[in-house]
C-alpha positions in Angstrom: -114.0 -96.4 92.4 -111.7 -95.6 89.4 -114.0 -92.8 88.4 -114.0 -91.3 91.9 -110.1 -91.3 91.8 -110.1 -89.7 88.4 -112.6 -87.1 89.6 -110.5 -86.3 92.7 -107.4 -85.9 90.5 -109.4 -83.6 88.1 -110.7 -81.6 91.0 -107.1 -81.1 92.4 -105.8 -80.2 88.9 -108.6 -77.6 88.5 -107.9 -76.2 91.9 -104.1 -75.9 91.1 -105.0 -74.1 87.8 -107.3 -71.7 89.5 -104.7 -70.9 92.2 -102.0 -70.3 89.6 -104.3 -68.1 87.5 -105.4 -66.2 90.7 -101.8 -65.5 91.7 -101.0 -64.2 88.2 -104.2 -62.0 88.1 -103.3 -60.7 91.6 -99.8 -59.7 90.5 -101.1 -58.3 87.2 -103.7 -56.1 89.0 -101.1 -54.9 91.5 -98.8 -54.0 88.5 -101.6 -52.1 86.9 -102.2 -50.1 90.1 -98.4 -49.4 90.4 -98.1 -48.4 86.7 -101.3 -46.4 86.1 -102.7 -45.2 89.4 -99.7 -44.6 91.7 -98.4 -41.0 91.7 -100.7 -39.6 89.1 -100.2 -42.3 86.5 -96.5 -41.8 85.8 -93.5 -43.7 86.9 -92.1 -42.7 90.3 -89.0 -40.5 90.5 -85.7 -42.4 90.4 -84.6 -43.1 93.9 -81.2 -44.1 95.3 -81.8 -47.8 94.7 -81.2 -49.1 98.2 -84.7 -50.6 98.5 -84.4 -52.1 95.0 -81.1 -53.8 96.0 -82.6 -55.2 99.2 -85.7 -56.4 97.2 -83.4 -57.8 94.6 -81.7 -60.0 97.3 -85.0 -61.0 98.6 -86.2 -61.9 95.1 -83.2 -64.1 94.4 -83.8 -66.0 97.6 -87.5 -66.4 96.7 -86.4 -67.5 93.2 -84.3 -70.2 94.7 -87.0 -71.1 97.2 -89.4 -71.7 94.2 -87.3 -74.8 93.4 -85.9 -75.9 96.8 -89.0 -75.7 99.0 -91.3 -77.7 96.7 -88.6 -80.3 96.1 -88.1 -80.7 99.9 -91.9 -81.0 100.4 -92.3 -83.6 97.7 -89.2 -85.6 98.8 -90.4 -85.7 102.4 -93.9 -86.7 101.3 -92.6 -89.5 99.1 -90.5 -90.8 101.9 -93.5 -90.8 104.3 -95.7 -92.5 101.6 -93.0 -95.2 101.2 -92.8 -95.7 105.0 -96.6 -95.7 105.3 -96.5 -92.7 107.7 -97.9 -90.0 105.3 -101.2 -88.4 106.5 -103.2 -86.0 104.5 -104.6 -82.8 105.8 -108.1 -83.7 106.8 -110.9 -82.1 104.8 -114.4 -82.8 106.2 -115.5 -86.4 105.9 -113.4 -87.2 102.8 -111.7 -90.6 103.3 -107.9 -90.6 103.1 -106.5 -91.8 99.8 -105.6 -95.5 99.8 -103.3 -95.6 96.8 -99.8 -94.1 96.2 -101.3 -92.1 93.3 -104.1 -90.8 95.5 -101.7 -89.8 98.2 -99.4 -88.0 95.6 -102.2 -85.9 94.2 -102.5 -83.5 97.2 -98.7 -83.4 97.3 -98.8 -82.1 93.7 -101.2 -79.3 94.8 -99.0 -78.4 97.8 -95.8 -78.1 95.7 -97.6 -76.1 93.0 -98.9 -73.6 95.6 -95.5 -73.4 97.4 -93.5 -72.8 94.2 -96.0 -70.3 92.7 -96.3 -68.4 96.0 -92.6 -67.9 96.2 -92.5 -66.2 92.7 -95.7 -64.2 93.5 -94.0 -62.8 96.6 -90.9 -61.9 94.6 -93.0 -60.3 91.9 -95.0 -58.2 94.3 -91.9 -57.2 96.2 -90.3 -56.0 93.0 -93.4 -53.9 92.2 -93.2 -52.3 95.6 -89.5 -51.5 95.0 -90.5 -50.0 91.5 -93.2 -48.0 93.1 -90.8 -46.5 95.7 -87.7 -45.9 93.7 -88.6 -46.3 90.0 -85.8 -48.7 89.1 -87.0 -50.1 85.8 -85.2 -53.4 86.3 -87.5 -54.1 89.2 -90.5 -53.9 86.9 -88.7 -56.2 84.4 -88.0 -58.7 87.2 -91.7 -58.6 88.4 -92.7 -59.5 84.8 -90.1 -62.3 84.7 -91.3 -63.8 88.0 -94.9 -63.6 86.9 -94.0 -65.4 83.7 -92.4 -68.0 85.9 -95.7 -68.5 87.7 -97.4 -69.0 84.4 -94.6 -71.4 83.2 -95.6 -73.7 86.1 -99.2 -73.8 85.0 -100.5 -77.3 85.8 -101.8 -79.4 82.9 -103.4 -82.8 82.8 -100.5 -84.4 81.0 -98.0 -82.7 83.3 -99.9 -84.0 86.3 -100.0 -87.5 85.0 -96.2 -87.4 84.2 -95.5 -86.0 87.6 -97.5 -88.7 89.3 -95.8 -91.4 87.3 -92.3 -90.1 88.2 -93.1 -89.8 91.8 -94.8 -93.2 92.1 -91.4 -94.5 90.9 -89.7 -92.4 93.5 -91.8 -93.8 96.3 -91.0 -97.3 95.1 -87.3 -96.4 95.1 -87.5 -95.1 98.6 -89.3 -98.2 99.6 -86.4 -100.3 98.3 -83.7 -98.3 100.2 -81.8 -99.7 103.1 -83.3 -98.5 106.4 -86.8 -98.4 105.1 -89.3 -99.5 107.7 -92.6 -100.0 105.9 
């Protein structure tokens, strides 16, 4: 049984790693297209900057969402686990996890995807703005957001530490007044 749980954790970790790598590769390929194939291979002509300013605003919101959305998802899931009301997304005939750790593993995957996707969206939007207006700071921001995706690359040690922290959080929620579980 312990081996099955470890295998499930390893599978989710590999999935999270593949997703993060895929997002970075996707942004990188798009950046290559923007830089080398768009408009004969040179940078676009300098535009007025209106699109870049709009995208900058969107990007700042996406950057904030990279931290806020996963935090809200995790906090909500931890509260549900503590109350005993958490239900996983069903995948075929796989049984629902029966331990707190087992329940937290898919939460880790969800928060990794949500956080990385927010930065991917910001990076791609910055590349579109650069393609339209040629504002160099948009290209730099795309690189920063892509580096941010990579900075969140999930590791085995990171997953274990995250699981330990959030098992404690579930126990804290369980001990709070008003808990019904």
